[in-house]
N, C-alpha and C positions, 0 to 999 in steps of 0.2 A: 504492501500499498504506499503509495507516494505521500512524503511528508510524516510518516509515521513518527522519524526521530526528530522532527519540527516539533511535533506535539508534546514529545516525552520533554523537549527541552523547555519549551514556550508555554504551554496550557497550563493554566493554574490547575485543574482537576486531575491531571497527570501526576501530581505529588501525594496521591492517596497514601503513599506509604509513610509520610509524615503527618497526617492530619491525625490530632489526638487531642485538642480541646477548644475551649471556645474561642480563641484566637488563632485556632489552627490554620487557617488560609495564610494569614502572614507569617506564621512560622514555616508551617511549607515553603513559600515562597522566598523564603530569605530574606526576608523585609523587616528592616530595624526602625524603630521610633513609634511614635503614637499617630499613626496613619488615619487621616480622616477620608481621603479618597485617592484610588489608584486609578491611572486611566492609561492604557496601553492600547498603540496603533501597530498595527501588523501589515508588512509591505513586502511582496513576493518579488517584484522587480525594482531594480536601482533607479530606472526612471521613475516610476511612482512615489519613490522615497522623496526623489528631486522634485517632483510636482504634489508632494506632499497629499498623494490621492491612496489612501489606505485600504487593504484588501478586507481588513475587519477592525472594528474597533470596540473595546473592552471597558466598561467603565463600573469600579467596584468600591462600594459605599460601607465606611464601618463607623461600629460606636466609638466612644472613650476606652472602653474596654480591649476593644481590637476586635469585637466581634463584628462577622460581616452581616450587614443589613439586608443589602440588593446588590445583584449584577446584571448590567443591562449590556446585552451584545448585539452588536448590528455588524451583519454579516449577508451580503449579496441583497440588500435591500430589506431583509427580514431583521425583526426586533424580537428578540428574546430577554425578558426581564424575569430574574429568579428572585423571589422574596424569601427570606429567611426568617423563622418564628422561633423563640426559643423557650423552653422550657425545664423541667426538673431531669437532667439525663437524657433531653431529649432536642433533637433539632428538627424542625419541619420546614421543608425547602418545596416552593410552588414555581414551577417556570411557565412563562407565558409566551406564546408565538404570536406575534402581531394581535397582543389582546386575548388570545383565547389558552385555555389551559393545554398544556401540551405534556407536563410532566410533573409527577408529584413524587417526594423522596422523604424519606424519615429514616433520620441518622441518630441511633441509639448509643449513648455514651455510657462507660463503665462507671464504677465507684471514684476513680481518680478522673475521670473527664475524657477518657482515651475513647476514639470511635471503636465500638465493639461490633456493630451489623450497620448495614445502610439497605435499605429496602427503597425501592422505587417501581413506578408504574408509568409506562409512556404510552400515551394516548393521544396521540398529534395529529392535527387536522390535516397534516401532510403524508400522512397513512392512505395508500390505494385502498379503493372499497372492499369490503371484506376482510380485510386484514387485521389479525387480533390484536388487541394491546399487548404491550408485553411486561409481565411482572417477573420480578426478578430480586435477589436481595446477596449482599456480599458481607461476609464475615471476615473479622481482623484479629489476628494472634500476634502478640507481644512475647519477648524474652523477660527474663529477671533483671534487666537493664533499662526495660522499657522501650526497646527498640520494636519496630514491628516488623516480624520475621514471615508474616505469610498472609495471603488476602485470597479467599476460596469463593467463587461466584457460582450462585446457584440458579437454575431454572427449573420451576416446576417440581422442586424438592429436589432434585438431583443436581449433585458438583460438575459444572461444566468446564471449570476451568480453575488453576492455581497457581498462584505468584508467589516466589521465596526470595529473600534477600539474604545476603552474606556482607557484611561489613569489615572494613579496614580497622587499623589500630587509632584512626581519627574517629571510629563510630560514623563514617561515611557509608553510604551503602554503594560497594564495588561492583557488585553481581547483583543482576536480576535474572531469575529464571523461570520461566512460564511453560505451561503444560494445558494443553485444551483438550477436552473430550467431546469428540462430535462424531456423529452419524457417517462420517466420511473417513473417519480415522483419529487417532492421536497424532498431533503436533507439538514439537517443543520448539524454545525459543530462548534466548541468553544474551544477555546485554552487559557488557563490561563497562563501567563507569570510570572518568579519570576525572582528578579536581586540581584546581589552582590552589595557591598557599592561602587564599582567604576563604576558601571552602567553595568555591563557586565550580559546577560543573562545567567543564571546558570540552570532554572529548565523549563519545559513546560507539562502542562497536556493537553489533547486532550480527546475532549467528539464528540460522532459522533451521532445524535439524540437523545439525551440527556445520552449515556451510554459511561461508561468510555472505551476509544478505546486505549490509549497509553499515556506512561510517558516517559520522558526524561531527562536527567541531564547532565550537562558539566561542566567541569574543564578548568582552564588555567595556562601556567605555563613559564618560561623563557620569561620574558618582556624586551623589549630592552631598550635604555637611552629614547625613548620618551613615554614610557609606552604602548607600544604595546605588544601583546603576540605573542609567537612565536612556542606554542605548546598547544594545546588543546585535550581534550579525552571526547569523548559522549558516553552515554549509552541510549540505548532505549527499553524500553519493551512495548510488544503488549497483549492486553489483548481480544480483541472483532475480531482480525482478524482472517479468517477461516483457514488460512494457517499458519501463523506467531503467533498463539495465545499463550500468556504464554512463549514467548520466549524473549531473551534478545540480544540485537547486540551492538556491541562497534566499534568505529571509533576513528581513531586520525588523525588529521590534524599539520601538521609541515610548519612555515611560515618562507619564507626568504625576508627581506624587505631591500632595497637599497634606499638611500634618495640624492638628490642634496644638492651640497655643498653649 
């Protein structure tokens, strides 16, 4: 799938392995300070960046405690808005597509505030006629140090995929292993991560069923007073994808961050 590595590098919800508390999104994204609003602009081509014509725009708003209140994503003239409601050991998420409910989620936290289960239902108006709504859940496991070590996805009560994590001596997820169980057969995928001295992910290598599938690299620039990057450039090269084999893609992300005073 094209842009898979870009999604891992840049998309917020790709960091589920680190989501474990009320202000988990900021922690997962490695953002420091009392953030009030985070806006990200995504560009797929250099000319689009020069002309300031983003492919997508995402705005995240937070309260003073660091909890995310809402996310508004604009992509290809579609507007997705997710609203978060907090209760004891529960977070309720509702996503609207152009004003209509398309997805609901329930995040269940354990006694320490870590995410233990994530239930969601998709019933989007974009689904073709007769297509059933999708119900699923995801469970999360941790080691004695509080690091997430396993994510299991379920559909109709059966495990359909498993993701496990290995950590280096700096408690960084150095390896991610995936296995999916489908009617077409079992597939495996491994991702090896590298980080810079600041703890930012700078390289990923992906293997699928033991074969090199893709490589990604990312650089960061323009840091603000809180040490958060405001510009990143990502490159992905695909090796075994039948459509994008031996092609290179580039994406640019620009951030605007405002803080509570």
